[in-house]
GUFIVO-27355 format. One line per 3 residues: number of its first residue (from 1); their letters; for each residue x, y, z of N, C-alpha, C. Coordinates in nm, 4 decimals, always signed. Layout:
N
NUM) a) X/Y/Z/X/Y/Z/X/Y/Z ~ ...
//
This chain:
233
1) msn) +1.8519/-17.6493/-13.6164/+1.9598/-17.5704/-13.6001/+1.8970/-17.4283/-13.6876 ~ +1.8627/-17.4469/-13.7960/+1.8071/-17.3415/-13.8943/+1.6871/-17.2676/-13.8267 ~ +1.5937/-17.3232/-13.7341/+1.4608/-17.2599/-13.6727/+1.5257/-17.1988/-13.5590
4) ste) +1.6384/-17.2550/-13.5049/+1.7047/-17.1999/-13.3704/+1.7573/-17.0419/-13.4061 ~ +1.8524/-17.0438/-13.5435/+1.8880/-16.9395/-13.6033/+1.7735/-16.8279/-13.5973 ~ +1.6669/-16.8768/-13.7003/+1.5809/-16.7769/-13.7138/+1.4965/-16.7223/-13.5992
7) kks) +1.4922/-16.8012/-13.4887/+1.4092/-16.7453/-13.3635/+1.5138/-16.6449/-13.2901 ~ +1.6414/-16.6525/-13.2931/+1.7385/-16.5645/-13.2399/+1.7319/-16.4485/-13.3271 ~ +1.7302/-16.4360/-13.4431/+1.7277/-16.3274/-13.5416/+1.6140/-16.2562/-13.5055
10) slf) +1.4597/-16.3180/-13.5113/+1.3776/-16.2593/-13.4794/+1.3675/-16.1740/-13.3482 ~ +1.4113/-16.2626/-13.2490/+1.4177/-16.1937/-13.1003/+1.4956/-16.0827/-13.1328 ~ +1.6107/-16.0848/-13.1988/+1.6906/-15.9479/-13.1959/+1.6381/-15.8627/-13.2854
13) elt) +1.5475/-15.8570/-13.3555/+1.4981/-15.7751/-13.4412/+1.3817/-15.6656/-13.3882 ~ +1.3308/-15.7736/-13.2827/+1.2069/-15.7497/-13.2099/+1.2463/-15.6334/-13.0835 ~ +1.3606/-15.7029/-13.0076/+1.4301/-15.6373/-12.9166/+1.5239/-15.5195/-12.8995
16) kgi) +1.5880/-15.5102/-13.0269/+1.7189/-15.4233/-13.0471/+1.6855/-15.2871/-13.0022 ~ +1.5450/-15.2370/-13.0304/+1.5085/-15.0851/-13.0470/+1.4961/-15.0609/-12.8793 ~ +1.4630/-15.1740/-12.8267/+1.4197/-15.1100/-12.6917/+1.5408/-15.0488/-12.5926
19) ike) +1.6704/-15.1314/-12.5869/+1.7760/-15.0273/-12.5199/+1.8906/-15.0279/-12.6257 ~ +1.9386/-15.1060/-12.6764/+2.0747/-15.1299/-12.7569/+2.0827/-15.0241/-12.8648 ~ +1.9488/-15.0327/-12.9635/+1.9486/-14.9219/-13.0492/+1.8172/-14.8579/-13.0466
22) npt) +1.7882/-14.8064/-12.9058/+1.6642/-14.7239/-12.9076/+1.6834/-14.5913/-12.9707 ~ +1.5812/-14.5728/-13.0454/+1.5783/-14.4787/-13.1643/+1.5979/-14.3203/-13.0941 ~ +1.5329/-14.2993/-12.9494/+1.5558/-14.1840/-12.9018/+1.6770/-14.1757/-12.8049
25) lvg) +1.6889/-14.2801/-12.7106/+1.7779/-14.2502/-12.5999/+1.9397/-14.3055/-12.6602 ~ +1.9670/-14.3724/-12.7811/+2.0621/-14.4016/-12.8382/+2.0926/-14.3353/-12.9728 ~ +1.9917/-14.3647/-13.0563/+1.9996/-14.2876/-13.1926/+1.9838/-14.1403/-13.2113
28) llg) +1.9247/-14.0874/-13.0984/+1.8678/-13.9331/-13.0558/+1.7975/-13.8793/-13.1729 ~ +1.6894/-13.9585/-13.2350/+1.6088/-13.9388/-13.3178/+1.4627/-13.9086/-13.2716 ~ +1.4125/-13.8432/-13.3543/+1.2923/-13.8015/-13.3145/+1.2563/-13.7155/-13.1868
31) mcp) +1.3596/-13.6112/-13.1822/+1.3716/-13.5285/-13.0686/+1.2529/-13.4074/-13.0386 ~ +1.2016/-13.3653/-13.1445/+1.0917/-13.2883/-13.1581/+0.9782/-13.3228/-13.0498 ~ +0.9069/-13.4508/-13.1098/+0.8130/-13.4956/-12.9981/+0.8325/-13.5405/-12.8945
34) tla) +0.9737/-13.6041/-12.8667/+1.0243/-13.6398/-12.7321/+1.0200/-13.5156/-12.6448 ~ +1.0542/-13.3991/-12.6716/+1.0613/-13.2661/-12.5813/+0.9370/-13.2254/-12.5747 ~ +0.8767/-13.2214/-12.7096/+0.7425/-13.1250/-12.6872/+0.6261/-13.1976/-12.6311
37) vtn) +0.5944/-13.3237/-12.6093/+0.4815/-13.3870/-12.5710/+0.5048/-13.4455/-12.4431 ~ +0.5999/-13.4733/-12.3954/+0.6194/-13.5512/-12.2692/+0.6190/-13.4813/-12.1415 ~ +0.5169/-13.3646/-12.1443/+0.4815/-13.3016/-11.9939/+0.3577/-13.4059/-11.9287
40) qai) +0.3013/-13.4692/-11.9978/+0.2100/-13.5517/-11.9280/+0.2413/-13.6936/-11.9898 ~ +0.1948/-13.8016/-11.8976/+0.2322/-13.9629/-11.9408/+0.1665/-13.9810/-12.0487 ~ +0.0090/-13.9385/-12.0490/-0.0774/-13.9899/-12.1480/-0.0611/-13.9485/-12.2920
43) ngi) +0.0293/-13.8041/-12.2848/+0.0678/-13.7526/-12.4140/+0.1745/-13.8543/-12.4760 ~ +0.2741/-13.8997/-12.3739/+0.3804/-13.9659/-12.4354/+0.3462/-14.1101/-12.4881 ~ +0.2278/-14.1556/-12.3769/+0.1920/-14.2951/-12.4438/+0.1420/-14.2891/-12.5705
46) gmg) +0.0409/-14.1818/-12.5923/-0.0453/-14.1794/-12.7139/+0.0647/-14.1297/-12.8686 ~ +0.1812/-14.0409/-12.8303/+0.2533/-14.0361/-12.9447/+0.3173/-14.1371/-12.9778 ~ +0.3794/-14.2369/-12.8807/+0.4534/-14.3505/-12.8846/+0.3563/-14.4812/-12.9370
49) lat) +0.2460/-14.4605/-12.9495/+0.1446/-14.5619/-12.9811/+0.1186/-14.5364/-13.1334 ~ +0.0986/-14.4276/-13.1530/+0.0656/-14.3614/-13.2865/+0.1817/-14.3906/-13.3771 ~ +0.3080/-14.3681/-13.3170/+0.4368/-14.3618/-13.3784/+0.4586/-14.5058/-13.4380
52) tfv) +0.4272/-14.5989/-13.3479/+0.4564/-14.7611/-13.3369/+0.3527/-14.7944/-13.4778 ~ +0.2170/-14.7395/-13.4686/+0.1289/-14.7968/-13.5799/+0.1890/-14.7298/-13.6996 ~ +0.2192/-14.6495/-13.7254/+0.2963/-14.6003/-13.8426/+0.4124/-14.6640/-13.8773
55) lvc) +0.5025/-14.6867/-13.7815/+0.6359/-14.7541/-13.8342/+0.6031/-14.9019/-13.8790 ~ +0.4940/-14.9687/-13.8258/+0.4891/-15.0979/-13.8193/+0.4074/-15.1222/-13.9485 ~ +0.3174/-15.0314/-14.0005/+0.2202/-15.0528/-14.1218/+0.3168/-14.9828/-14.2501
58) snt) +0.3967/-14.8788/-14.2265/+0.4857/-14.8484/-14.3314/+0.5830/-14.9261/-14.3504 ~ +0.6482/-14.9811/-14.2637/+0.7472/-15.0854/-14.2869/+0.7216/-15.2088/-14.3655 ~ +0.5825/-15.2680/-14.3403/+0.5264/-15.3564/-14.4120/+0.5051/-15.3378/-14.5605
61) vis) +0.4335/-15.2287/-14.5769/+0.3850/-15.1840/-14.7140/+0.5190/-15.1506/-14.7919 ~ +0.6318/-15.0886/-14.7427/+0.7449/-15.0606/-14.8101/+0.8388/-15.2016/-14.8271 ~ +0.8405/-15.2613/-14.7410/+0.8894/-15.4187/-14.7806/+0.8371/-15.5113/-14.9045
64) llk) +0.7027/-15.4996/-14.8548/+0.6374/-15.5386/-14.9876/+0.6347/-15.4992/-15.1191 ~ +0.6627/-15.3795/-15.1321/+0.6745/-15.2858/-15.2804/+0.8137/-15.2509/-15.3195 ~ +0.9043/-15.3204/-15.2319/+1.0479/-15.2493/-15.2259/+1.1238/-15.2618/-15.3713
67) kai) +1.0633/-15.3840/-15.4255/+1.0996/-15.4097/-15.5968/+1.0220/-15.3360/-15.6915 ~ +0.9105/-15.2933/-15.6696/+0.8437/-15.2233/-15.7574/+0.8506/-15.0698/-15.7396 ~ +0.9054/-15.0081/-15.6205/+0.9259/-14.8853/-15.6475/+1.0791/-14.8501/-15.6974
70) pst) +1.0472/-14.7490/-15.7938/+1.1960/-14.7247/-15.8717/+1.2964/-14.6314/-15.7682 ~ +1.4035/-14.6665/-15.7770/+1.5011/-14.6124/-15.7189/+1.4813/-14.4398/-15.7137 ~ +1.4916/-14.3871/-15.8346/+1.4758/-14.2459/-15.8467/+1.3541/-14.1740/-15.7726
73) vrl) +1.2551/-14.2497/-15.7341/+1.1595/-14.1641/-15.6625/+1.1464/-14.2465/-15.5432 ~ +1.2122/-14.3024/-15.4864/+1.2232/-14.4169/-15.3381/+1.1867/-14.3082/-15.2281 ~ +1.2529/-14.2258/-15.1994/+1.2164/-14.1401/-15.0961/+1.0706/-14.0684/-15.1080
76) psf) +1.0416/-14.0013/-15.1988/+0.9058/-13.9546/-15.2160/+0.7886/-14.0601/-15.1895 ~ +0.8357/-14.1853/-15.2475/+0.7281/-14.3043/-15.2420/+0.7202/-14.3319/-15.1073 ~ +0.8357/-14.3528/-15.0106/+0.8102/-14.3681/-14.8958/+0.7413/-14.2589/-14.7858
79) ivi) +0.7484/-14.1258/-14.8350/+0.7011/-14.0269/-14.7562/+0.5459/-14.0200/-14.7909 ~ +0.5105/-14.0703/-14.9016/+0.3637/-14.0792/-14.9625/+0.2914/-14.2037/-14.8763 ~ +0.3553/-14.3109/-14.8642/+0.3141/-14.4124/-14.7905/+0.3064/-14.3986/-14.6406
82) iag) +0.4049/-14.3509/-14.5921/+0.3764/-14.2876/-14.4440/+0.3039/-14.1986/-14.4186 ~ +0.2656/-14.0957/-14.5114/+0.1790/-13.9932/-14.4855/+0.0283/-14.0414/-14.4742 ~ +0.0256/-14.1301/-14.5838/-0.1286/-14.2234/-14.5736/-0.1622/-14.2922/-14.4323
85) fvt) -0.0557/-14.3407/-14.3659/-0.0604/-14.4074/-14.2434/-0.1161/-14.2930/-14.1390 ~ -0.0202/-14.1980/-14.1517/-0.0267/-14.1091/-14.0278/-0.1917/-14.0278/-14.0442 ~ -0.2287/-14.0232/-14.1511/-0.3492/-13.9679/-14.1927/-0.4687/-14.0455/-14.1333
88) lie) -0.4466/-14.1654/-14.1400/-0.5335/-14.2698/-14.0946/-0.5309/-14.2986/-13.9337 ~ -0.4295/-14.2585/-13.8564/-0.4318/-14.2571/-13.7159/-0.4748/-14.1164/-13.6747 ~ -0.4543/-14.0513/-13.7428/-0.5243/-13.8909/-13.7057/-0.6741/-13.9010/-13.7074
91) flm) -0.7177/-13.9871/-13.8192/-0.8676/-13.9810/-13.7979/-0.9118/-14.0746/-13.6822 ~ -0.8328/-14.1743/-13.6697/-0.8783/-14.2720/-13.5345/-0.8895/-14.2114/-13.4287 ~ -0.7441/-14.1116/-13.3945/-0.7277/-14.0586/-13.2580/-0.8541/-13.9391/-13.2441
94) kgy) -0.8854/-13.8639/-13.3338/-0.9628/-13.7639/-13.3290/-1.1304/-13.8154/-13.3214 ~ -1.1329/-13.9457/-13.3483/-1.2725/-13.9878/-13.3344/-1.2844/-14.0470/-13.1961 ~ -1.1699/-14.1420/-13.1619/-1.1926/-14.2477/-13.0312/-1.1037/-14.1689/-12.9474
97) lpd) -1.0212/-14.0602/-12.9624/-0.9338/-14.0157/-12.8396/-0.8969/-13.8847/-12.8464 ~ -1.0243/-13.7861/-12.8557/-1.0263/-13.6660/-12.9061/-0.9369/-13.5801/-12.7775 ~ -0.9442/-13.6328/-12.6753/-0.8411/-13.5584/-12.5821/-0.7226/-13.5380/-12.6055
100) vys) -0.6630/-13.6998/-12.6281/-0.5233/-13.6938/-12.6641/-0.5012/-13.6181/-12.8026 ~ -0.5831/-13.6655/-12.9042/-0.5619/-13.5735/-13.0240/-0.5312/-13.4365/-13.0119 ~ -0.6257/-13.3743/-12.9165/-0.5869/-13.2269/-12.9030/-0.4759/-13.1996/-12.8451
103) slg) -0.4456/-13.2614/-12.7234/-0.3118/-13.2414/-12.6901/-0.1729/-13.2579/-12.7554 ~ -0.1660/-13.3644/-12.8535/-0.0476/-13.3698/-12.9619/-0.0534/-13.2656/-13.0396 ~ -0.1725/-13.2033/-13.0804/-0.1503/-13.1133/-13.1759/-0.0880/-13.1141/-13.2872
106) ifl) -0.0080/-13.0371/-13.3255/+0.0657/-13.0064/-13.4733/+0.1591/-13.1637/-13.4570 ~ +0.2112/-13.2051/-13.3506/+0.2881/-13.3085/-13.3572/+0.2627/-13.4401/-13.4014 ~ +0.1268/-13.4508/-13.4222/+0.0749/-13.6059/-13.4801/+0.0962/-13.5866/-13.6189
109) pli) +0.0359/-13.5014/-13.6959/+0.0920/-13.5032/-13.8287/+0.1983/-13.4771/-13.8917 ~ +0.3155/-13.4170/-13.7987/+0.4525/-13.4441/-13.8067/+0.5187/-13.5495/-13.8001 ~ +0.4390/-13.6725/-13.7622/+0.4873/-13.7919/-13.7484/+0.5520/-13.8267/-13.9229
112) tvn) +0.4811/-13.7973/-13.9984/+0.5210/-13.7903/-14.1476/+0.6522/-13.7722/-14.1642 ~ +0.7142/-13.6562/-14.1142/+0.8763/-13.6312/-14.1431/+0.9486/-13.6729/-14.0029 ~ +0.9188/-13.7745/-13.9329/+0.9832/-13.8197/-13.8132/+1.0928/-13.8948/-13.8819
115) cii) +1.2111/-13.8555/-13.8473/+1.3451/-13.9365/-13.8903/+1.3415/-14.0676/-13.8684 ~ +1.2920/-14.1201/-13.7459/+1.3040/-14.2403/-13.7115/+1.1961/-14.3373/-13.8116 ~ +1.1019/-14.3073/-13.8481/+1.0005/-14.3618/-13.9187/+1.0845/-14.3737/-14.0633
118) lgr) +1.1258/-14.2771/-14.1241/+1.1761/-14.2603/-14.2418/+1.3176/-14.3393/-14.2545 ~ +1.3741/-14.3171/-14.1525/+1.5128/-14.4001/-14.1532/+1.5144/-14.5222/-14.1236 ~ +1.3903/-14.6009/-14.0745/+1.3820/-14.7501/-14.0867/+1.3362/-14.8066/-14.2174
121) aea) +1.2734/-14.7102/-14.2783/+1.2264/-14.7375/-14.3868/+1.3379/-14.7357/-14.5284 ~ +1.4304/-14.6471/-14.5071/+1.5278/-14.6466/-14.6020/+1.6477/-14.7524/-14.5587 ~ +1.6536/-14.7767/-14.4251/+1.7887/-14.8471/-14.3921/+1.7511/-14.9841/-14.3850
124) fas) +1.6088/-15.0120/-14.3597/+1.5748/-15.1374/-14.2850/+1.4714/-15.2116/-14.4029 ~ +1.3405/-15.1494/-14.4198/+1.2414/-15.1982/-14.4595/+1.2512/-15.2530/-14.6199 ~ +1.3158/-15.1527/-14.6839/+1.3501/-15.1450/-14.8144/+1.4654/-15.2437/-14.8619
127) kns) +1.5201/-15.3163/-14.7764/+1.6142/-15.4069/-14.7910/+1.5916/-15.5291/-14.7319 ~ +1.4538/-15.5693/-14.6508/+1.4541/-15.6831/-14.5808/+1.3353/-15.7315/-14.6162 ~ +1.3375/-15.8593/-14.5671/+1.1600/-15.9346/-14.5986/+1.0682/-15.8527/-14.5061
130) vga) +0.9381/-15.8994/-14.5322/+0.8295/-15.8407/-14.4612/+0.8172/-15.8631/-14.3092 ~ +0.8535/-15.9833/-14.2802/+0.8328/-16.0541/-14.1469/+0.9698/-15.9674/-14.0511 ~ +1.0628/-15.9586/-14.1163/+1.1869/-15.8887/-14.0507/+1.1435/-15.7482/-14.0323
133) svl) +1.0803/-15.6980/-14.1162/+1.0466/-15.5562/-14.1352/+0.9516/-15.5205/-14.0232 ~ +0.8551/-15.6100/-14.0123/+0.7576/-15.6006/-13.8989/+0.7707/-15.6017/-13.7791 ~ +0.8851/-15.7005/-13.7225/+0.9621/-15.6627/-13.6232/+1.0424/-15.5970/-13.5884
136) dgl) +1.1283/-15.5167/-13.6759/+1.2096/-15.4273/-13.6654/+1.1098/-15.2711/-13.6466 ~ +0.9970/-15.2601/-13.7225/+0.8839/-15.1579/-13.6949/+0.8413/-15.1586/-13.5535 ~ +0.7991/-15.2724/-13.5282/+0.7484/-15.3055/-13.3726/+0.8532/-15.2740/-13.2527
139) gmg) +0.9611/-15.3289/-13.2689/+1.0522/-15.3080/-13.1802/+1.0825/-15.1328/-13.1582 ~ +1.1460/-15.0723/-13.2773/+1.1610/-14.9544/-13.2678/+1.0337/-14.8841/-13.2142 ~ +0.9396/-14.9008/-13.2271/+0.8117/-14.8185/-13.1807/+0.8047/-14.8760/-13.0384
142) igf) +0.8318/-14.9918/-12.9831/+0.8188/-15.0062/-12.8251/+0.9294/-14.9353/-12.7838 ~ +1.0405/-14.9070/-12.8467/+1.1511/-14.8571/-12.7882/+1.1239/-14.7299/-12.7538 ~ +1.0683/-14.6303/-12.8780/+1.0298/-14.4932/-12.8568/+0.9239/-14.4493/-12.7592
145) tla) +0.8054/-14.5844/-12.7621/+0.7016/-14.5595/-12.6671/+0.7406/-14.5562/-12.5220 ~ +0.8327/-14.6520/-12.4849/+0.8989/-14.6808/-12.3614/+0.9729/-14.5501/-12.3112 ~ +1.0629/-14.4797/-12.4075/+1.1434/-14.3658/-12.3843/+1.0251/-14.2563/-12.3680
148) ltv) +0.9347/-14.2123/-12.4252/+0.8465/-14.1016/-12.4155/+0.7705/-14.1426/-12.2725 ~ +0.7229/-14.2435/-12.2648/+0.6452/-14.2646/-12.1277/+0.7524/-14.2543/-12.0270 ~ +0.8390/-14.3117/-12.0098/+0.9106/-14.2993/-11.8819/+0.9520/-14.1350/-11.8708
151) mas) +0.9833/-14.0846/-11.9830/+1.0121/-13.9635/-11.9647/+0.9208/-13.8326/-11.9064 ~ +0.7901/-13.8719/-11.9928/+0.6832/-13.7742/-11.9521/+0.6023/-13.8158/-11.8105 ~ +0.6375/-13.9667/-11.7537/+0.5961/-13.9996/-11.6418/+0.6748/-13.8960/-11.5094
154) ire) +0.8009/-13.9120/-11.5481/+0.8857/-13.8472/-11.4493/+0.8608/-13.6838/-11.4419 ~ +0.8451/-13.6222/-11.5640/+0.8137/-13.4800/-11.5615/+0.6802/-13.4595/-11.5197 ~ +0.5643/-13.5302/-11.5288/+0.4496/-13.5092/-11.4864/+0.4403/-13.5226/-11.3354
157) ilg) +0.5159/-13.6360/-11.2886/+0.5091/-13.6611/-11.1405/+0.5726/-13.5642/-11.0811 ~ +0.7080/-13.5029/-11.1016/+0.7675/-13.4299/-11.0545/+0.7431/-13.2706/-11.0575 ~ +0.6633/-13.2307/-11.2069/+0.6433/-13.1258/-11.2260/+0.4829/-13.0814/-11.2252
160) sgs) +0.4055/-13.1833/-11.2183/+0.2571/-13.1483/-11.2007/+0.2058/-13.1976/-11.0617 ~ +0.2848/-13.2839/-11.0015/+0.2583/-13.3716/-10.8812/+0.1477/-13.4540/-10.9486 ~ +0.1375/-13.5212/-11.0422/+0.0329/-13.5991/-11.1017/+0.0741/-13.6945/-11.1527
163) fmg) +0.0060/-13.8124/-11.2058/+0.0357/-13.9284/-11.2702/-0.1021/-13.9577/-11.3512 ~ -0.0951/-13.9442/-11.5097/-0.2012/-13.9831/-11.5919/-0.3262/-13.8687/-11.5555 ~ -0.2785/-13.7702/-11.5223/-0.4124/-13.6745/-11.4501/-0.4625/-13.6940/-11.3481
166) iki) -0.4177/-13.7935/-11.2527/-0.4519/-13.8175/-11.1324/-0.3520/-13.7431/-11.0041 ~ -0.4071/-13.6706/-10.9548/-0.3213/-13.5992/-10.8301/-0.2669/-13.7040/-10.7456 ~ -0.1267/-13.6566/-10.6925/-0.0567/-13.7369/-10.6173/-0.0613/-13.6634/-10.4718
169) pvl) -0.1101/-13.6843/-10.3601/-0.1481/-13.6114/-10.2443/-0.0176/-13.5430/-10.1803 ~ +0.0707/-13.5807/-10.1664/+0.2183/-13.5130/-10.1245/+0.2624/-13.4347/-10.2251 ~ +0.2807/-13.4829/-10.3588/+0.3603/-13.3867/-10.4646/+0.2851/-13.3193/-10.4988
172) cdn) +0.1329/-13.2909/-10.5197/+0.0792/-13.1979/-10.5863/+0.0751/-13.0689/-10.5178 ~ +0.1353/-13.0382/-10.3856/+0.1470/-12.9425/-10.3158/+0.3016/-12.8836/-10.3066 ~ +0.3995/-12.9718/-10.3830/+0.5253/-12.9210/-10.3593/+0.5717/-12.9703/-10.5249
175) sml) +0.5116/-12.9796/-10.6162/+0.5608/-12.9828/-10.7544/+0.6614/-12.8697/-10.7873 ~ +0.7521/-12.9168/-10.8607/+0.8710/-12.8478/-10.9488/+0.8283/-12.8111/-11.0883 ~ +0.7800/-12.6889/-11.0996/+0.7415/-12.6325/-11.2448/+0.8174/-12.6811/-11.3448
178) mfi) +0.9514/-12.6717/-11.3006/+1.0726/-12.6682/-11.3899/+1.0625/-12.8188/-11.4715 ~ +1.0365/-12.9189/-11.4167/+1.0178/-13.0124/-11.5096/+0.9126/-13.0235/-11.6155 ~ +0.7780/-12.9533/-11.6224/+0.7106/-12.9306/-11.7314/+0.7501/-12.8196/-11.8090
181) mpc) +0.8742/-12.7679/-11.7728/+0.9231/-12.6429/-11.8888/+1.0403/-12.7073/-11.9976 ~ +1.0506/-12.6451/-12.0740/+1.1561/-12.6893/-12.1840/+1.3012/-12.7521/-12.1148 ~ +1.3281/-12.6392/-12.0099/+1.4337/-12.6971/-11.9626/+1.4427/-12.8000/-11.8865
184) ggf) +1.3389/-12.8700/-11.8258/+1.3147/-13.0061/-11.7397/+1.2906/-13.0786/-11.8489 ~ +1.2363/-13.0567/-11.9698/+1.2474/-13.1994/-12.0503/+1.3795/-13.2145/-12.1149 ~ +1.4817/-13.1169/-12.1140/+1.6129/-13.1505/-12.1546/+1.7005/-13.2060/-12.0461
187) fvl) +1.6865/-13.1682/-11.8997/+1.7483/-13.2364/-11.7990/+1.7172/-13.3656/-11.8034 ~ +1.5557/-13.4079/-11.7876/+1.5194/-13.5400/-11.7940/+1.5924/-13.6540/-11.8785 ~ +1.5667/-13.5769/-11.9999/+1.6244/-13.6634/-12.1581/+1.7522/-13.6764/-12.1010
190) gci) +1.8439/-13.5812/-12.0786/+1.9867/-13.6036/-12.0384/+2.0138/-13.6940/-11.9543 ~ +1.9328/-13.7346/-11.8129/+1.9494/-13.8043/-11.7189/+1.9122/-13.9656/-11.7721 ~ +1.8214/-13.9816/-11.8444/+1.7804/-14.1126/-11.9060/+1.8796/-14.1553/-11.9901
193) ial) +1.9296/-14.0750/-12.0937/+2.0241/-14.1143/-12.1775/+2.1462/-14.1693/-12.1237 ~ +2.1879/-14.0907/-12.0019/+2.3077/-14.1076/-11.9254/+2.2800/-14.2630/-11.8444 ~ +2.1701/-14.2966/-11.8324/+2.1578/-14.4122/-11.7756/+2.1373/-14.5164/-11.8601
196) vnk) +2.0934/-14.5220/-11.9849/+2.0782/-14.6150/-12.0770/+2.2243/-14.6218/-12.1429 ~ +2.2876/-14.5130/-12.1644/+2.4279/-14.5386/-12.1950/+2.5252/-14.6337/-12.0887 ~ +2.4863/-14.6061/-11.9779/+2.5499/-14.6947/-11.9001/+2.5085/-14.8203/-11.8963
199) lan) +2.4000/-14.8742/-11.9131/+2.3682/-15.0061/-11.9272/+2.3781/-15.0484/-12.0613 ~ +2.4039/-14.9916/-12.1590/+2.4147/-15.0422/-12.2870/+2.5623/-15.0686/-12.3143 ~ +2.6660/-14.9668/-12.2593/+2.7954/-14.9885/-12.3144/+2.8808/-15.0849/-12.2361
202) kkp) +2.9536/-15.1489/-12.3413/+3.0214/-15.3095/-12.3173/+3.1607/-15.2418/-12.2224 ~ +3.1889/-15.3108/-12.1368/+3.3188/-15.2763/-12.0811/+3.4577/-15.2834/-12.1590 ~ +3.5403/-15.2295/-12.1587/+3.6362/-15.1836/-12.2515/+3.7510/-15.3297/-12.2062
205) pke) +3.8032/-15.3553/-12.3233/+3.8977/-15.4929/-12.2973/+4.0010/-15.4831/-12.1909 ~ +4.0295/-15.5919/-12.1205/+4.1372/-15.5769/-12.0363/+4.2843/-15.5331/-12.0874 ~ +4.3078/-15.5893/-12.1772/+4.4140/-15.5930/-12.2597/+4.4367/-15.5176/-12.4040
208) isc) +4.5238/-15.4222/-12.4317/+4.5336/-15.3597/-12.5659/+4.6316/-15.4329/-12.6486 ~ +4.6144/-15.4722/-12.7443/+4.7328/-15.5357/-12.8124/+4.7494/-15.4560/-12.9748 ~ +4.8404/-15.5034/-13.0522/+4.8832/-15.4473/-13.1740/+4.7866/-15.5019/-13.2831
211) agc) +4.7292/-15.6017/-13.2671/+4.6659/-15.6859/-13.3691/+4.5670/-15.5800/-13.4423 ~ +4.6001/-15.5753/-13.5763/+4.5292/-15.5191/-13.6695/+4.5641/-15.3571/-13.6777 ~ +4.6736/-15.3370/-13.5840/+4.7336/-15.1979/-13.6008/+4.8374/-15.1788/-13.7390
214) pha) +4.8259/-15.0856/-13.8305/+4.8927/-15.0719/-13.9618/+5.0577/-15.0265/-13.9258 ~ +5.0736/-15.0171/-13.8289/+5.2150/-14.9843/-13.7617/+5.2813/-15.1088/-13.7150 ~ +5.1991/-15.2093/-13.6818/+5.2385/-15.3535/-13.6470/+5.3822/-15.3949/-13.6508
217) aic) +5.4218/-15.3852/-13.7857/+5.5344/-15.4299/-13.8567/+5.6301/-15.3589/-13.8329 ~ +5.6360/-15.2340/-13.8057/+5.7370/-15.1411/-13.7565/+5.7820/-15.1311/-13.6384 ~ +5.6758/-15.1666/-13.5504/+5.6974/-15.2174/-13.4038/+5.7900/-15.3440/-13.4007
220) kga) +5.7549/-15.4290/-13.4583/+5.8351/-15.5738/-13.4384/+5.9683/-15.5585/-13.5161 ~ +5.9677/-15.4729/-13.6096/+6.1307/-15.4600/-13.6559/+6.1969/-15.3821/-13.5741 ~ +6.1229/-15.2816/-13.4866/+6.2211/-15.2079/-13.4301/+6.2472/-15.2529/-13.2976
223) gsk) +6.1396/-15.3768/-13.2548/+6.2076/-15.4505/-13.1058/+6.1218/-15.4081/-13.0235 ~ +6.0470/-15.3170/-13.0331/+5.9729/-15.2505/-12.9142/+5.8594/-15.1619/-12.9619 ~ +5.7747/-15.1211/-12.8946/+5.6607/-15.0576/-12.9646/+5.7004/-14.9063/-12.9902
226) sde) +5.6873/-14.8666/-13.0986/+5.7330/-14.7023/-13.1490/+5.6368/-14.6060/-13.0946 ~ +5.6671/-14.4918/-13.1083/+5.5611/-14.3669/-13.0448/+5.4537/-14.3818/-13.1377 ~ +5.4410/-14.4083/-13.2710/+5.3568/-14.3758/-13.3564/+5.2295/-14.4981/-13.3124
229) cqg) +5.2580/-14.6210/-13.2687/+5.1916/-14.7246/-13.2286/+5.1222/-14.6966/-13.0901 ~ +5.1939/-14.6396/-12.9968/+5.1267/-14.6397/-12.8674/+5.0150/-14.5079/-12.8920 ~ +4.9207/-14.5343/-12.8086/+4.8058/-14.4327/-12.8209/+4.7009/-14.4973/-12.9099
232) gv) +4.7500/-14.5901/-12.9977/+4.6188/-14.6451/-13.0999/+4.6267/-14.5483/-13.2186 ~ +4.7357/-14.4817/-13.2551/+4.7323/-14.4314/-13.4082/+4.7537/-14.5176/-13.5089
//
């Protein structure tokens, strides 16, 4: 029974960031890189994977050191740890993926101050075990990568008539440049957020009761629902 519960908990930590708690589409975090680098699919994938690497590594180290880091310097310590892994991924991408490194530009080092990473470090890694923190970072990173990849793919296909730099015969001559401009980024992001909200939202209850309402006693005493209770006040 305990093993089953642990497996369910691990699965939840890994999958929660994909749709239910997607950092970009639900939490609306990391908007700067989301809008700035998603004019090409390869850029979205590159930024997403780089952020995932930093998320997993920083979550791991912060979880390991959570008891050793004084509370007075907690946030500066987190930023130093995150900056170290950002520098490492910069060196790796500059050496092995120079084209992607050039395309991402200043937004690659700005991963250091990405609110997704600092938020997970503060809200989760500093309070949970190493295993759970790794799964949380991986899940949030996958969700961020998927959001950027989907958004960048739509913008590149419609705006440039290509995918991953490969021209699409019919669309390349009828591309809509609006989609690779900032306004196109906002439009596509809004459409994807609306779709995710539609998929993630639960259906409202069929019946609304007075259970838990602070005015329930007044209603019962009056023999009927009062104006205060109506409307959920």
